[in-house]
C-alpha positions, 0 to 999 in steps of 0.5 A, a space after each residue: 500500500 505504501 508503494 501505491 501511495 508513493 506512485 500516486 503522490 509522484 504522479 500528482 507532483 508531476 501533474 502539478 509541475 506540468 500545470 505550472 510549466 503550462 501556466 508559465 508558458 501562458 504567462 510568457 505568451 501573455 507578456 509577449 502579446 501585451 508588449 509585442 509592439 513595444 518589444 518590436 519598437 525597442 529592437 528596431 530602435 536599438 538596431 537602427 542606433 547601432 547602424 546610425 553610429 557605424 556599429 560597435 565593432 561586434 565580433 559576430 552576429 551573436 555578440 550583436 544580437 546578445 547586446 541588442 537583446 540586453 539593451 531591449 530588456 534594460 529598457 523594458 525593465 525601466 518601464 517597471 516590468 517586475 513580473 519577470 526576472 532579467 534572465 527570463 526576459 532575455 531568454 523570452 526575447 531571444 527565443 521569439 526574436 533572436 532569428 530576426 535580430 541575428 538577420 539584422 547584423 551587418 558585418 563591417 567591411 574593412 576593404 572599403 575603409 580608407 583608414 584600414 592599413 594592411 601593411 602594419 608588419 
């Protein structure tokens, strides 16, 4: 009888964990739905800022995307969105907008830069 109780309890605990995960996913979706336009505007604003300032010399598209996402989350948290912790917001935006942000990376072309000198030997 003790084993049956243990199995039932394990199943109940598993169901509770699953329900909590689904609730959190719904909350994430609601967060995105409510702030979708704000997040998109912040992403585009930060990408435009990087392009207007000639880039920040990112080593690759992943560093670029990571910085854009962090700046967006910084601005979101300035709006007092205390419901989520910082890293959760980073992951949420990365999961939903990461590919778009990566696609906006423009690699610097040093061949066209007059100040770039290849003869520094």
